[in-house]
C-alpha positions as CSV (number, residue, x, y, z in Angstrom):
1,X,3.6,12.9,38.2
2,X,5.9,10.7,40.8
3,X,3.5,9.3,43.6
4,X,4.0,7.0,46.4
5,X,2.1,3.8,46.4
6,X,1.7,3.8,50.0
7,X,0.5,7.7,49.9
8,X,-2.3,6.3,48.0
9,X,-3.0,3.5,50.2
10,X,-3.4,5.8,53.2
11,X,-5.6,8.6,51.3
12,X,-8.2,5.6,50.1
13,X,-7.8,3.6,54.0
14,X,-6.8,6.0,56.7
15,X,-8.1,3.2,59.0
16,X,-6.1,0.5,57.7
17,X,-3.6,-0.5,60.1
18,X,0.4,-0.2,59.0
19,X,0.4,-3.9,58.0
20,X,-1.8,-2.8,55.0
21,X,0.2,-1.0,53.4
22,X,1.1,-1.8,50.0
23,X,4.7,-4.2,49.9
24,X,7.8,-3.3,48.3
25,X,6.7,-5.7,45.4
26,X,4.1,-3.6,44.3
27,X,5.5,-0.1,44.8
28,X,8.6,-1.4,42.9
29,X,6.1,-2.5,39.9
30,X,4.7,0.8,39.9
31,X,7.3,2.9,40.3
32,X,9.0,1.0,37.5
33,X,5.9,1.2,35.1
34,X,5.7,4.9,35.8
35,X,9.3,5.6,34.9
36,X,8.9,3.3,31.4
37,X,5.6,5.0,30.3
38,X,7.1,8.5,31.0
39,X,10.4,7.1,28.9
40,X,8.5,6.0,26.0
41,X,9.3,2.5,27.1
42,X,5.3,1.4,26.6
43,X,5.9,-2.5,25.8
44,X,7.8,-2.6,29.3
45,X,5.3,-0.3,31.5
46,X,2.7,-2.5,30.1
47,X,4.5,-5.8,31.6
48,X,4.9,-3.9,34.8
49,X,1.5,-2.6,35.3
50,X,-0.1,-6.0,34.2
51,X,1.8,-7.7,36.9
52,X,0.6,-4.8,39.1
53,X,-2.9,-5.4,38.6
54,X,-2.3,-9.1,39.4
55,X,-1.0,-8.6,42.5
56,X,-4.4,-7.2,43.7
57,X,-3.0,-4.0,44.7
58,X,-5.3,-1.7,42.3
59,X,-8.3,-3.3,43.9
60,X,-7.6,-1.8,47.4
61,X,-7.3,1.6,46.3
62,X,-9.6,3.6,43.8
63,X,-6.8,6.3,43.0
64,X,-3.9,4.0,42.4
65,X,-6.1,2.3,40.1
66,X,-7.2,5.0,38.1
67,X,-3.6,6.1,37.8
68,X,-2.4,2.5,36.7
69,X,-5.4,2.8,34.1
70,X,-4.3,6.1,32.5
71,X,-0.5,5.7,32.4
72,X,-0.8,1.9,31.0
73,X,-4.0,3.1,28.9
74,X,-1.9,5.6,27.1
75,X,0.5,3.3,26.6
76,X,-1.9,0.2,25.0
77,X,-3.1,3.0,22.2
78,X,-0.3,2.6,20.3
79,X,-0.5,-1.5,20.0
80,X,-3.0,-4.0,18.9
81,X,-4.5,-3.7,23.2
82,X,-5.9,0.0,21.7
83,X,-9.6,-0.8,22.6
84,X,-8.6,-1.9,26.1
85,X,-6.2,1.3,26.3
86,X,-9.2,3.4,25.6
87,X,-11.2,1.7,28.2
88,X,-8.5,2.3,30.6
89,X,-8.5,5.9,29.9
90,X,-11.9,5.9,30.1
91,X,-12.1,4.6,33.6
92,X,-9.3,6.3,34.8
93,X,-9.5,10.0,34.1
94,X,-12.4,11.2,35.4
95,X,-11.4,10.6,39.0
96,X,-7.4,12.0,38.0
97,X,-8.9,15.4,36.3
98,X,-10.9,15.4,39.8
99,X,-7.8,15.9,41.7
100,X,-6.5,18.9,39.6
101,X,-3.1,19.9,39.5
102,X,-1.7,17.2,41.4
103,X,-2.5,15.0,38.4
104,X,-2.9,17.9,35.4
105,X,0.3,16.0,33.9
106,X,-1.1,12.7,33.7
107,X,-4.3,14.3,32.4
108,X,-2.1,16.0,29.8
109,X,-0.3,13.1,28.3
110,X,-3.4,10.7,28.3
111,X,-5.1,13.2,26.1
112,X,-2.2,13.7,23.9
113,X,-2.2,10.2,23.2
114,X,-5.8,10.0,22.8
115,X,-5.5,12.4,20.2
116,X,-2.8,10.9,18.4
117,X,-4.7,7.7,18.2
118,X,-7.8,9.7,16.6
119,X,-5.1,11.1,14.2
120,X,-4.0,8.1,13.0
121,X,-7.6,6.3,12.7
122,X,-7.9,9.4,10.7
123,X,-10.9,11.2,13.6
124,X,-9.8,14.2,13.0
125,X,-12.8,15.6,15.2
126,X,-11.8,13.6,17.9
127,X,-8.2,14.3,18.0
128,X,-9.2,18.1,18.0
129,X,-11.2,17.6,21.2
130,X,-8.6,15.5,22.7
131,X,-5.8,18.1,22.0
132,X,-7.6,20.8,23.1
133,X,-8.3,19.1,26.7
134,X,-4.5,18.5,26.7
135,X,-4.1,22.4,26.0
136,X,-6.4,23.1,28.9
137,X,-4.3,21.0,31.4
138,X,-1.3,23.4,31.1
139,X,0.1,26.9,31.2
140,X,2.2,29.2,29.0
141,X,4.4,27.5,26.4
142,X,3.9,24.2,27.6
143,X,0.8,24.4,25.7
144,X,2.3,25.5,22.2
145,X,2.4,21.3,21.1
146,X,-1.5,20.8,21.8
147,X,-2.5,24.1,20.3
148,X,-0.1,23.4,17.2
149,X,-2.2,19.8,16.9
150,X,-5.6,21.4,17.3
151,X,-4.5,23.8,14.6
152,X,-3.9,20.7,12.0
153,X,-6.6,18.8,13.2
154,X,-8.9,21.8,12.1
155,X,-7.4,23.3,9.5
156,X,-9.4,21.8,6.8
157,X,-12.7,23.2,8.6
158,X,-12.6,26.7,7.9
159,X,-14.4,27.7,11.1
160,X,-11.8,29.7,12.8
161,X,-10.5,27.1,15.3
162,X,-7.4,26.2,13.4
163,X,-6.4,30.3,13.3
164,X,-7.2,30.5,16.5
165,X,-5.2,28.1,17.9
166,X,-2.1,28.6,15.7
167,X,-2.5,32.3,17.0
168,X,-2.5,31.5,20.3
169,X,0.3,29.4,19.8
170,X,2.6,31.8,18.5
171,X,1.6,34.4,20.9
172,X,3.0,32.1,23.4
173,X,6.2,31.0,21.3
174,X,7.1,34.5,20.5
175,X,6.4,35.5,24.5
176,X,8.9,32.5,25.4
177,X,12.6,32.4,25.3
178,X,12.2,29.1,22.6
179,X,14.9,30.1,19.9
180,X,14.4,31.4,16.3
181,X,14.3,27.9,14.9
182,X,11.0,27.0,17.3
183,X,9.6,30.3,16.7
184,X,9.9,29.8,12.9
185,X,8.4,26.0,13.5
186,X,5.4,27.4,14.8
187,X,4.9,29.9,12.2
188,X,5.1,27.4,9.3
189,X,2.0,25.9,11.1
190,X,0.0,29.2,11.1
191,X,1.4,29.5,7.6
192,X,-0.2,26.5,6.5
193,X,-3.4,27.0,8.3
194,X,-3.5,30.3,5.9
195,X,-2.8,28.5,3.0
196,X,-5.9,26.0,3.5
197,X,-7.9,29.5,4.0
198,X,-7.0,30.5,0.6
199,X,-4.4,33.1,1.9
200,X,-1.5,32.5,0.1
201,X,-0.2,35.8,-0.3
202,X,0.0,35.7,3.6
203,X,1.4,32.5,4.4
204,X,4.1,33.0,1.5
205,X,5.6,36.0,3.8
206,X,5.2,34.3,7.2
207,X,7.3,31.3,5.5
208,X,9.6,33.1,4.0
209,X,10.4,34.9,7.4
210,X,10.3,31.4,9.0
211,X,12.6,30.7,6.2
212,X,15.0,33.5,7.4
213,X,14.8,32.7,10.8
214,X,16.1,28.9,9.8
215,X,19.2,30.4,8.5
216,X,17.9,30.8,4.7
217,X,18.0,28.5,1.8
218,X,21.1,26.1,2.7
219,X,22.1,22.5,1.8
220,X,22.1,21.3,5.4
221,X,18.4,20.4,6.4
222,X,16.4,18.8,9.0
223,X,13.0,17.6,9.5
224,X,11.5,21.5,9.9
225,X,13.5,22.9,7.6
226,X,12.1,20.6,4.9
227,X,8.6,21.3,6.2
228,X,9.0,24.9,6.0
229,X,10.4,25.1,2.6
230,X,7.9,22.6,1.1
231,X,5.1,24.7,2.4
232,X,6.9,27.6,0.5
233,X,6.5,25.4,-2.4
234,X,2.9,25.3,-2.2
235,X,2.2,29.1,-1.2
236,X,4.6,30.2,-4.4
237,X,2.7,27.8,-6.7
238,X,-0.5,29.1,-5.5
239,X,0.9,32.6,-6.1
240,X,1.4,31.7,-9.5
241,X,5.3,31.7,-8.7
242,X,6.5,28.5,-10.3
243,X,10.0,29.3,-10.4
244,X,10.1,30.0,-7.2
245,X,8.2,26.5,-6.1
246,X,10.9,25.0,-7.9
247,X,13.8,26.5,-6.2
248,X,12.1,25.8,-2.9
249,X,11.2,22.4,-3.7
250,X,14.7,21.8,-4.9
251,X,16.0,22.5,-1.5
252,X,13.8,20.2,0.8
253,X,16.0,17.4,-1.4
254,X,12.8,16.1,-2.9
255,X,13.5,14.7,-6.5
256,X,16.8,15.4,-6.0
257,X,18.3,12.2,-3.8
258,X,19.5,8.8,-5.4
259,X,16.9,6.7,-3.6
260,X,13.0,7.4,-3.4
261,X,10.1,5.8,-2.0
262,X,9.4,6.8,-6.2
263,X,12.0,5.2,-7.7
264,X,11.3,1.8,-7.2
265,X,8.2,-0.9,-6.7
266,X,5.1,-0.2,-4.5
267,X,1.9,-0.8,-4.5
268,X,0.0,3.0,-5.1
269,X,-3.7,3.7,-5.8
270,X,-5.3,7.1,-5.9
271,X,-8.4,7.4,-4.7
272,X,-11.6,7.2,-6.4
273,X,-14.0,10.3,-7.1
274,X,-16.7,10.1,-5.0
275,X,-15.1,8.8,-1.2
276,X,-15.8,11.4,1.0
277,X,-17.1,13.5,-2.0
278,X,-14.1,14.0,-4.0
279,X,-14.6,15.6,-7.2
280,X,-11.8,15.3,-10.4
281,X,-11.3,19.1,-9.5
282,X,-10.0,18.8,-6.1
283,X,-6.2,18.2,-4.8
284,X,-4.1,17.6,-2.1
285,X,-0.6,17.6,-0.4
286,X,0.1,14.9,1.6
287,X,2.9,13.8,3.8
288,X,3.8,10.2,4.6
289,X,6.5,8.2,6.4
290,X,7.6,5.3,5.4
291,X,8.6,2.3,7.5
292,X,11.5,-0.3,7.2
293,X,9.2,-2.7,6.5
294,X,7.9,-0.9,3.5
295,X,4.3,0.4,4.9
296,X,3.2,4.0,5.1
297,X,2.7,5.4,8.5
298,X,2.2,9.1,9.8
299,X,-0.2,10.1,7.0
300,X,-1.2,13.5,7.4
301,X,-3.0,16.2,4.9
302,X,-0.7,19.4,4.4
303,X,-3.0,21.0,1.8
304,X,-6.4,19.9,0.2
305,X,-9.3,21.8,-1.9
306,X,-12.1,21.3,0.1
307,X,-13.3,20.5,3.5
308,X,-11.8,17.8,6.1
309,X,-13.6,14.8,4.6
310,X,-11.8,15.5,0.9
311,X,-8.6,15.9,3.0
312,X,-9.2,12.5,4.8
313,X,-10.2,10.9,1.9
314,X,-6.5,11.3,0.3
315,X,-4.7,10.8,3.2
316,X,-6.6,7.1,3.7
317,X,-5.5,6.2,0.1
318,X,-2.4,7.1,1.0
319,X,-2.4,5.2,4.1
320,X,-2.8,2.0,2.1
321,X,0.5,2.2,0.2
322,X,3.5,0.0,0.5
323,X,7.0,-0.7,-1.0
324,X,9.0,-3.5,-0.9
325,X,11.1,-3.8,2.4
326,X,14.6,-4.2,0.5
327,X,13.4,-0.9,-1.4
328,X,12.5,0.7,1.8
329,X,16.1,0.1,3.2
330,X,17.9,2.2,0.5
331,X,16.0,5.0,0.9
332,X,18.0,8.0,3.2
333,X,16.1,8.1,6.9
334,X,15.1,11.7,6.5
335,X,13.2,11.5,3.5
336,X,11.5,7.7,4.9
337,X,10.6,10.3,7.8
338,X,8.8,12.8,5.4
339,X,7.6,12.2,1.7
340,X,5.0,14.7,0.2
341,X,2.9,13.6,-2.7
342,X,0.4,15.7,-5.1
343,X,-2.5,13.7,-5.4
344,X,-5.8,13.7,-7.1
345,X,-8.7,11.2,-7.4
346,X,-9.6,8.7,-10.6
347,X,-12.9,8.9,-12.1
348,X,-13.0,5.5,-12.5
349,X,-11.5,2.7,-11.3
350,X,-9.3,0.1,-13.6
351,X,-10.9,-2.7,-14.8
352,X,-9.8,-6.0,-13.5
353,X,-6.9,-8.2,-14.9
354,X,-8.6,-10.9,-17.0
355,X,-7.5,-13.7,-14.5
356,X,-10.3,-12.2,-12.0
357,X,-12.8,-14.8,-12.6
358,X,-10.2,-17.8,-12.3
359,X,-8.9,-15.9,-9.2
360,X,-12.4,-15.6,-8.0
361,X,-12.8,-19.3,-8.6
362,X,-10.1,-20.4,-6.4
363,X,-10.9,-17.8,-3.7
364,X,-14.3,-19.5,-4.0
365,X,-13.2,-22.9,-3.6
366,X,-11.0,-22.2,-0.3
367,X,-14.4,-20.3,1.1
368,X,-16.1,-23.6,0.6
369,X,-13.8,-25.7,2.0
370,X,-13.9,-23.6,5.3
371,X,-10.3,-21.4,5.2
372,X,-12.4,-18.1,6.3
373,X,-11.5,-14.6,5.6
374,X,-8.0,-14.4,6.5
375,X,-6.5,-11.8,9.1
376,X,-4.6,-9.9,6.7
377,X,-8.0,-9.3,4.8
378,X,-8.3,-5.3,4.0
379,X,-4.6,-4.6,5.3
380,X,-1.8,-2.8,3.5
381,X,0.5,-5.2,1.6
382,X,3.6,-4.5,3.4
383,X,1.4,-5.2,6.6
384,X,-0.1,-8.1,5.4
385,X,3.1,-9.7,4.1
386,X,4.5,-10.5,7.5
387,X,1.1,-12.1,8.5
388,X,1.0,-14.0,5.6
389,X,4.3,-15.5,6.0
390,X,3.8,-16.3,9.3
391,X,0.5,-18.3,8.5
392,X,2.1,-20.2,5.7
393,X,4.6,-21.1,8.5
394,X,2.2,-22.3,10.8
395,X,0.1,-24.2,8.2
396,X,3.1,-25.7,7.1
397,X,4.0,-26.8,10.3
398,X,1.0,-28.2,11.6
399,X,0.4,-30.1,8.2
400,X,-3.0,-27.9,7.4
401,X,-3.3,-28.0,3.8
402,X,-6.2,-25.8,3.4
403,X,-4.7,-22.9,5.1
404,X,-1.4,-23.4,3.6
405,X,-3.0,-23.1,0.2
406,X,-4.5,-19.7,1.4
407,X,-1.5,-18.5,2.7
408,X,1.1,-19.4,-0.3
409,X,-1.5,-18.1,-2.6
410,X,-1.8,-14.8,-0.7
411,X,2.0,-14.4,-0.3
412,X,2.7,-15.3,-4.4
413,X,0.0,-12.7,-5.3
414,X,1.5,-10.0,-2.7
415,X,2.8,-7.0,-5.0
416,X,5.4,-5.9,-2.3
417,X,6.8,-9.9,-1.8
418,X,10.6,-10.5,-2.3
419,X,11.6,-12.2,-5.4
420,X,12.6,-15.3,-3.5
421,X,8.9,-15.5,-2.1
422,X,7.3,-16.0,-5.6
423,X,8.6,-19.3,-6.8
424,X,8.7,-21.0,-3.3
425,X,5.1,-19.7,-2.5
426,X,3.5,-21.0,-5.8
427,X,5.8,-24.3,-5.4
428,X,4.3,-24.6,-1.8
429,X,0.6,-24.0,-3.4
430,X,1.2,-27.0,-6.2
431,X,2.1,-29.1,-3.2
432,X,-1.0,-28.1,-1.2
433,X,-3.3,-28.3,-4.7
434,X,-2.4,-32.0,-5.2
435,X,-2.8,-33.3,-1.4
436,X,-6.4,-31.4,-1.2
437,X,-7.3,-32.6,-4.9
438,X,-8.4,-29.3,-5.7
439,X,-9.9,-28.2,-9.1
440,X,-8.1,-27.8,-12.1
441,X,-9.0,-24.3,-11.6
442,X,-7.2,-23.5,-8.9
443,X,-4.2,-25.4,-10.2
444,X,-4.8,-23.5,-13.4
445,X,-4.8,-20.1,-11.4
446,X,-1.6,-21.0,-10.0
447,X,0.4,-21.8,-13.1
448,X,-0.8,-18.4,-15.1
449,X,0.3,-16.4,-12.1
450,X,3.5,-18.2,-11.5
451,X,5.6,-16.2,-14.5
452,X,8.8,-17.0,-12.3
453,X,10.2,-19.0,-15.7
454,X,8.8,-15.8,-17.8
455,X,9.5,-12.5,-18.5
456,X,6.1,-10.6,-19.0
457,X,7.6,-7.5,-20.3
458,X,8.5,-9.7,-23.4
459,X,5.1,-10.5,-24.8
460,X,6.5,-13.3,-27.4
461,X,8.1,-15.3,-24.4
462,X,5.0,-15.0,-22.3
463,X,2.8,-16.1,-24.8
464,X,5.1,-19.2,-25.3
465,X,4.7,-19.6,-21.6
466,X,0.5,-19.6,-21.7
467,X,0.8,-21.8,-25.3
468,X,2.5,-24.4,-23.3
469,X,0.0,-24.2,-20.2
470,X,-2.7,-24.5,-22.9
471,X,-1.2,-27.6,-24.5
472,X,-1.4,-29.5,-21.3
473,X,-4.4,-31.9,-21.3
474,X,-5.9,-31.0,-17.7
475,X,-5.6,-27.5,-18.4
476,X,-7.3,-27.2,-21.5
477,X,-10.1,-29.4,-20.3
478,X,-10.9,-27.2,-17.7
479,X,-13.8,-24.5,-19.4
480,X,-12.5,-21.7,-16.9
481,X,-8.8,-22.0,-17.4
482,X,-8.6,-22.6,-21.1
483,X,-10.8,-19.5,-21.7
484,X,-8.3,-16.9,-19.7
485,X,-5.2,-18.6,-21.2
486,X,-6.5,-18.2,-24.9
487,X,-7.8,-14.5,-24.2
488,X,-4.3,-13.9,-22.4
489,X,-2.4,-15.2,-25.6
490,X,-4.7,-13.4,-28.2
491,X,-4.3,-9.8,-26.1
492,X,-2.3,-7.5,-27.8
493,X,0.7,-6.1,-25.6
494,X,2.0,-2.8,-25.5
495,X,3.4,-2.3,-28.8
496,X,2.8,-6.1,-30.1
497,X,-0.3,-7.0,-32.2
498,X,-2.1,-9.6,-31.3
499,X,-1.1,-13.4,-32.7
500,X,-2.1,-14.9,-36.1
501,X,-4.4,-17.1,-34.5
502,X,-6.4,-14.5,-31.8
503,X,-9.7,-15.1,-34.0
504,X,-9.8,-18.8,-33.5
505,X,-8.6,-18.3,-30.0
506,X,-11.3,-15.8,-29.0
507,X,-14.2,-17.6,-31.2
508,X,-13.5,-20.5,-28.9
509,X,-14.3,-18.4,-25.7
510,X,-16.9,-16.6,-27.0
511,X,-18.5,-20.0,-28.0
512,X,-17.9,-21.8,-24.9
513,X,-21.2,-23.6,-24.1
514,X,-20.7,-24.1,-20.5
515,X,-20.5,-19.9,-20.5
516,X,-23.8,-17.9,-19.5
517,X,-24.1,-15.1,-22.1
518,X,-22.8,-12.3,-20.1
519,X,-19.6,-13.9,-19.0
520,X,-17.0,-11.2,-18.3
521,X,-14.6,-13.7,-20.2
522,X,-17.1,-14.4,-23.2
523,X,-18.0,-10.4,-23.4
524,X,-14.1,-9.9,-23.4
525,X,-13.5,-12.0,-26.3
526,X,-16.5,-10.9,-28.1
527,X,-15.2,-6.9,-28.1
528,X,-11.6,-8.2,-29.5
529,X,-13.1,-10.0,-32.1
530,X,-15.0,-7.1,-33.0
531,X,-11.7,-4.9,-33.0
532,X,-10.1,-7.6,-35.3
533,X,-12.9,-7.7,-37.6
534,X,-13.1,-3.1,-37.9
535,X,-9.4,-3.6,-38.1
536,X,-10.1,-5.7,-41.3
537,X,-12.9,-3.3,-42.8
538,X,-15.7,-5.5,-41.9
539,X,-17.4,-3.0,-39.9
540,X,-20.9,-5.0,-40.3
541,X,-19.4,-8.1,-39.0
542,X,-17.7,-5.8,-36.1
543,X,-21.2,-4.6,-35.4
544,X,-22.9,-7.7,-35.2
545,X,-20.2,-9.1,-32.6
546,X,-20.4,-6.2,-30.5
547,X,-24.1,-6.4,-30.5
548,X,-24.0,-10.1,-28.7
549,X,-22.0,-8.4,-25.9
550,X,-24.9,-6.8,-24.7
551,X,-23.2,-3.7,-23.6
552,X,-24.0,-0.5,-25.1
553,X,-21.7,1.6,-26.8
554,X,-20.6,3.9,-23.9
555,X,-20.4,0.4,-21.5
556,X,-16.9,-1.1,-21.2
557,X,-15.4,-4.8,-20.7
558,X,-16.1,-5.6,-17.2
559,X,-12.6,-6.9,-17.6
560,X,-9.1,-5.2,-18.4
561,X,-8.9,-4.6,-22.0
562,X,-6.7,-2.2,-23.7
563,X,-5.3,-1.6,-27.2
564,X,-2.0,-2.0,-28.6
565,X,0.0,1.2,-28.3
566,X,0.3,2.3,-31.7
567,X,2.9,5.3,-30.8
568,X,4.7,6.1,-27.5
569,X,4.7,10.1,-26.5
570,X,7.6,9.3,-24.6
571,X,11.0,10.8,-25.7
572,X,14.3,12.6,-24.5
573,X,12.7,15.9,-25.1
574,X,9.5,15.5,-23.0
575,X,11.6,15.8,-20.3
576,X,11.1,19.3,-18.6
577,X,14.1,21.7,-19.2
578,X,14.0,23.3,-16.1
579,X,13.7,20.0,-14.3
580,X,16.9,19.1,-15.9
581,X,18.8,22.7,-14.7
582,X,17.5,21.6,-11.4
583,X,18.6,18.3,-11.3
584,X,15.2,17.0,-10.7
585,X,13.8,13.1,-11.3
586,X,10.4,12.0,-10.5
587,X,7.4,9.7,-11.0
588,X,3.8,10.6,-12.3
589,X,0.7,8.3,-12.5
590,X,-1.4,9.9,-15.3
591,X,-5.1,8.7,-15.5
592,X,-7.2,9.1,-19.0
593,X,-9.3,7.1,-21.0
594,X,-8.7,5.7,-24.6
595,X,-11.0,7.0,-27.5
596,X,-12.0,4.8,-30.3
597,X,-9.8,6.0,-32.9
598,X,-6.9,5.4,-30.1
599,X,-6.3,9.0,-29.1
600,X,-6.0,9.5,-25.5
601,X,-8.6,11.6,-23.8
602,X,-8.4,14.1,-20.9
603,X,-5.1,12.8,-19.1
604,X,-4.4,14.1,-16.0
605,X,-2.1,13.7,-13.4
606,X,-3.2,11.9,-10.0
607,X,0.1,11.5,-8.3
608,X,2.7,13.1,-8.5
609,X,6.2,12.9,-6.8
610,X,8.1,15.8,-6.4
611,X,5.0,17.9,-6.6
612,X,4.5,20.4,-9.4
613,X,7.5,19.5,-11.5
614,X,6.4,17.1,-14.0
615,X,2.3,16.9,-14.0
616,X,2.2,19.1,-16.9
617,X,5.2,17.2,-19.2
618,X,3.5,13.7,-18.3
619,X,0.3,14.5,-19.2
620,X,1.5,15.8,-22.6
621,X,3.7,12.5,-23.3
622,X,0.1,10.4,-22.7
623,X,-1.8,12.9,-24.5
624,X,0.5,12.1,-27.5
625,X,0.5,8.7,-27.3
626,X,-1.5,6.8,-30.0
627,X,-3.6,3.4,-29.3
628,X,-4.8,1.0,-32.2
629,X,-8.4,1.9,-33.1
630,X,-11.2,-0.3,-30.7
631,X,-14.7,-0.6,-32.7
632,X,-17.5,1.1,-30.8
633,X,-20.9,2.1,-32.3
634,X,-21.0,5.6,-33.0
635,X,-17.2,5.8,-31.7
636,X,-17.9,5.8,-28.0
637,X,-14.7,5.3,-25.6
638,X,-12.9,2.4,-26.1
639,X,-11.4,2.1,-22.6
640,X,-11.9,4.1,-19.5
641,X,-9.9,4.3,-16.1
642,X,-6.5,3.6,-17.7
643,X,-3.5,4.7,-16.0
644,X,0.1,4.8,-16.7
645,X,2.9,5.7,-14.5
646,X,5.6,7.8,-15.9
647,X,9.6,7.8,-14.4
648,X,11.7,10.8,-15.3
649,X,15.4,9.6,-14.6
650,X,18.5,11.7,-15.3
651,X,21.2,10.3,-17.4
652,X,24.2,9.2,-14.9
653,X,21.7,9.9,-12.1
654,X,20.7,12.7,-9.7
655,X,23.7,15.1,-9.6
656,X,25.1,15.7,-6.2
657,X,23.7,18.7,-4.6
């Protein structure tokens, strides 16, 4: 609503003389701020409204103050001043709501903004309330957008609200002249509600009608077409029609474009069972967008078994995913806007890497020296990276060596950093360690992590680098650094066996006098020693060494110890013939355990892109993989919580559509 600041002043100060009316400056600020807010130029709007409040004009009239609070507040919700925005809306909305029709538009926009904020925060209950309030501020077709949001926020609650909202939106859309494609978009949301209610056949029929309204299966697609076809694929699968599920998915472009989020390196982890009540049987389809810097946004569960808590547990896990900015830039914009994955939980998280005790020691020393918790703690890697770079630049400029070291280590370990960042970050970290006279363990951690001069995919090259570090007197004298190096050198890697001197390396760690009995490196060394003895047939000696760990047969090491792969189950024949025929490429993360005899146990897909296509093939490949035997009393599991990523790539790349 466009209002005159002068009119507001008169309404609030009827007896005031003309000279008391707001001056031209505040009126211009009010108009400019209102226009910018309406156009979505929120940074500009907030700047104008801040200046208007600083002029004192809002202090002289309650209605003006409330209007500014609401228009400015809804803009603040999208940025770092979100808490301030919520407070402003809480102040301003009651007064504007009481003005009825005159300010219904402001109330509607504010409630939609509150709903979007709550949705991004995964507070679907608050989002549903806000969207329902927005719908109540509108009439006829203007209610449709808010009603569809209510349906999406409540479709995992199974209490009838989602279907009621979708039905009302569809009724209004049918009664309005919105065109076939808009009507199809409304039908697609209603069908999604039906899918989550277990009414796959009804959803399938409605989605097929939506597809017809959109012009059928063509090679020209937009976001609405992709949503309908993707939902059709889910409905077809739930109706046990895998052939049509694959066909509809093919016509979304998923797995059939040259660059997707899953053809490049990313920091991707599934949720752990138990979060939000998740069980291994639960599954979801989650949609997300990828921003240019590689961080994930717009995460939304599309289909999920179970209720709202489970759906949101899956969505929260995806919200922490990240990719390198240079890889994100290669992905076509349409597929950055909306990508869908099939996702399940893992029963057990992967064990920490062998270097974790050394990393913990470095972090503990930084904390002891007063580095404090960094601002990027608990942020997704792609969100954290620019913060880490900025902190590194600031600390370097000010000569703050402690925080320079903290930031340099963070950049070096960030999984989505650019290749050029790694060497420079660790070089800076070394200089800071020298200036601070940091303990040898901190220097050892940096030198082990900085593998820019090596290639970890070539085990012998990497072992040579690690042996060179162990030969340095300063690192060899530090028990924690030396033990970490010896364990890393002694480990079997992929298909390579342990080195000839593995027993001596492991014995030195197991017998390290400065370590307590249950030190994780000592336990890891003892377990690997037991494996070597068992491989030689000396089961009695292996049993004795295993007993020193203090573990039961069912317990695993506190650190990641994986047997060497003896036989890979991967080969050209593993590629599903139907996927080849339809031109699909894809990526699957498989979770599994390893038995003491080297067989894989219960492999299952936990992340799959595109959904439905490669799950069974990838699980079969891991099922056929064999590892070297591992000593465990009574043949218990050797490793639990293992994960393997499998990428399916066609020779010559994806064929043109």
